[in-house]
C-alpha positions as CSV (number, residue, x, y, z in Angstrom):
1,M,90.6,121.0,101.9
2,T,89.0,122.5,104.9
3,I,86.5,120.5,106.8
4,D,83.9,123.2,106.2
5,E,83.7,122.2,102.5
6,Q,81.9,118.9,103.5
7,D,83.2,117.3,100.3
8,P,84.4,113.6,100.4
9,V,88.1,113.3,99.8
10,S,87.7,109.8,98.2
11,R,84.3,108.2,98.8
12,G,83.8,104.5,98.6
13,N,80.7,103.0,96.8
14,D,79.5,101.6,100.2
15,A,79.0,104.9,102.1
16,P,77.2,107.7,100.1
17,M,77.0,111.2,101.6
18,T,73.6,111.9,103.0
19,S,71.5,115.0,102.2
20,D,70.3,117.4,104.9
21,A,66.8,115.9,104.5
22,D,68.2,112.5,105.4
23,R,70.0,113.6,108.5
24,G,68.3,113.3,111.9
25,A,68.7,115.9,114.7
26,S,71.2,113.8,116.6
27,D,73.5,113.1,113.6
28,A,77.1,114.0,113.9
29,G,79.7,114.4,111.2
30,Y,82.8,112.1,111.1
31,L,86.0,111.8,109.1
32,L,86.9,108.2,108.0
33,F,90.6,107.4,107.6
34,R,92.9,104.5,107.5
35,L,96.1,103.6,109.2
36,A,97.9,100.2,109.7
37,D,95.0,98.2,108.0
38,R,92.4,99.7,110.3
39,R,89.7,102.1,110.0
40,F,89.4,105.2,112.3
41,V,87.0,108.0,112.6
42,L,87.3,111.4,114.1
43,P,84.5,113.8,115.1
44,A,84.3,116.3,112.1
45,A,84.0,119.0,114.9
46,V,87.7,118.5,115.9
47,V,89.0,118.3,112.4
48,Q,90.1,121.7,110.8
49,E,91.5,120.6,107.5
50,I,93.4,117.9,105.5
51,L,96.7,118.8,104.1
52,P,98.8,117.0,101.5
53,M,102.2,115.9,102.7
54,L,104.5,118.9,102.9
55,P,108.2,119.3,104.0
56,L,108.5,118.9,107.7
57,M,111.0,120.5,109.9
58,D,113.1,117.9,111.7
59,A,112.1,117.0,115.3
60,A,115.6,116.4,116.5
61,A,115.7,114.6,119.8
62,A,111.9,114.6,120.0
63,P,109.8,111.6,121.2
64,S,109.2,109.1,118.4
65,F,105.6,110.0,118.1
66,I,106.5,113.4,116.8
67,Q,107.3,113.1,113.0
68,G,108.2,116.8,112.6
69,Y,106.8,120.3,112.3
70,L,105.0,122.2,109.5
71,D,106.0,125.8,109.2
72,L,102.7,127.2,107.8
73,G,104.3,130.8,107.6
74,P,105.8,133.6,109.7
75,N,102.3,134.7,111.1
76,E,101.2,131.2,112.0
77,E,102.0,129.0,114.9
78,I,104.3,126.0,114.0
79,L,102.2,122.8,113.7
80,P,103.5,119.6,115.2
81,V,102.7,116.4,113.2
82,L,102.2,113.2,115.1
83,R,102.6,109.5,114.2
84,L,99.3,108.0,115.3
85,D,100.7,104.5,114.6
86,R,103.4,105.0,117.1
87,L,101.0,106.6,119.8
88,L,98.7,103.5,119.5
89,Q,101.7,101.0,118.9
90,L,100.2,99.8,115.5
91,A,102.4,97.9,113.2
92,L,102.4,99.3,109.6
93,P,102.2,96.7,106.7
94,P,105.7,96.0,105.5
95,D,105.0,97.8,102.2
96,T,103.8,100.9,103.9
97,R,106.1,104.0,104.1
98,L,104.9,106.6,106.4
99,P,105.3,109.5,105.6
100,G,105.2,109.1,102.0
101,L,104.6,111.4,99.1
102,H,100.8,111.0,99.3
103,T,100.5,110.8,103.1
104,P,97.6,113.1,104.1
105,I,98.0,115.2,107.3
106,I,94.7,115.5,109.3
107,V,94.9,118.8,111.3
108,V,92.9,118.6,114.5
109,R,92.3,121.0,117.3
110,A,92.6,119.6,120.7
111,P,90.3,120.8,123.8
112,D,93.2,123.0,125.1
113,G,92.9,125.0,121.7
114,R,96.3,123.7,120.2
115,S,96.3,122.2,116.9
116,F,98.4,119.3,115.5
117,G,98.5,117.1,112.6
118,L,98.0,113.3,112.4
119,L,99.5,111.3,109.7
120,A,97.2,108.8,107.9
121,E,97.8,106.3,105.1
122,R,94.5,107.4,103.5
123,V,91.5,109.6,104.1
124,D,88.3,108.1,102.8
125,W,85.4,110.4,103.4
126,L,83.2,112.7,105.5
127,F,79.9,111.4,106.6
128,R,77.2,111.8,109.1
129,A,75.9,109.1,111.4
130,S,73.4,109.0,114.2
131,A,74.4,108.4,117.8
132,D,73.0,105.0,117.9
133,A,75.6,103.9,115.3
134,V,78.3,104.2,118.0
135,K,78.9,101.0,120.1
136,A,81.2,100.2,122.9
137,A,84.8,99.5,121.9
138,G,86.5,96.2,123.2
139,E,90.1,97.4,122.5
140,T,90.4,101.2,123.6
141,F,94.1,101.7,123.3
142,N,94.3,103.2,126.8
143,G,91.2,105.2,126.3
144,C,92.1,106.6,122.9
145,V,89.3,104.8,121.2
146,C,85.9,105.8,122.7
147,G,83.6,103.7,120.6
148,L,83.1,101.7,117.4
149,L,81.0,103.5,114.6
150,T,79.1,101.5,112.2
151,I,80.0,102.9,108.7
152,S,78.2,100.1,106.6
153,E,76.7,96.8,107.2
154,G,79.3,94.7,108.9
155,T,81.9,97.4,108.8
156,T,82.9,99.5,111.8
157,A,85.7,102.0,112.5
158,A,87.3,102.9,115.8
159,L,86.2,106.3,117.0
160,L,89.1,108.3,118.4
161,S,88.9,110.6,121.5
162,I,91.1,113.6,120.8
163,E,91.0,114.3,124.6
164,N,92.6,110.9,125.4
165,L,95.0,110.7,122.5
166,L,98.0,112.0,124.4
167,L,98.9,111.2,128.0
168,T,99.7,114.2,130.3
169,E,103.4,113.5,130.0
170,E,103.1,113.2,126.3
171,R,101.2,116.5,126.0
172,E,103.8,118.2,128.1
173,R,106.7,116.8,126.1
174,L,104.9,117.8,122.9
175,A,104.4,121.5,124.2
176,A,108.1,121.6,125.3
177,F,109.5,120.3,121.9
178,T,107.0,122.6,119.9
179,A,108.2,125.6,121.9
180,M,111.9,124.6,121.1
181,A,110.9,124.2,117.4
182,E,109.3,127.7,117.5
183,A,112.4,129.2,119.0
184,R,114.6,127.6,116.4
185,R,112.3,129.1,113.6
186,R,112.4,132.6,115.1
187,A,116.3,132.4,115.5
188,L,116.7,131.2,111.9
189,A,114.3,134.1,110.7
190,Q,116.4,136.5,112.7
191,S,119.8,135.2,111.3
192,N,118.4,135.4,107.7
193,A,117.2,139.0,108.3
194,S,120.6,140.2,109.4
C-alpha cells in the first residue's frame, strides 16, 4: 500500500478517518503504528509505503539495529530494514517475535533522501490531526520523540522525528553497511550472469 492511497490499514472504532470538509488548514497526516506495547506516529509526509514482511538479505556483521536488506529488484537501490525497538532500547513483550510472518515494514524517506524500512508489530491507520493535538513529550528517547500526539480522548502516541532517529555515527554505519550489501548484490548478479 502506498501512502498516497490514504486508506486505513486497520482502523479502530475510536479513530474514524475525517473528510476533507472536516480538516482544518493546519491539519497534518500521520501514520499510527505499534511496537513494544507502545503507540507511535510518523508524519505521513515521510512515509512512502507499507510493505508486508518479505525475505530479507542477511546483514552479516552489521549493527544490531539493522535487521537486514530488502532487494526490490535490479533497478532499485537496496533498502535497509531497521529495528526501531533496538534503536529506542524497547523491550518487546515475551510473546512477540520480530520479524514475524505478518510484520509490516514502514518505508520512510529520511531528510538526506535515503529510504529505509522500520519494522513494526502492527500498523493501525492513517489519520489527520491539527497542530494543537501535539504536546511536549516527557520521554524523548534522545530526541527521537518530538512530541505526543492525542489520537483519541485519553490516548496519545509518541511522534517520531525521522531527523533524530539515527545518531550521526549510526547514519554513517548504516550507509557503510548498505554500500557493502549493494556491492554483494552486484557481485552475486555478475557471478550469476557468467
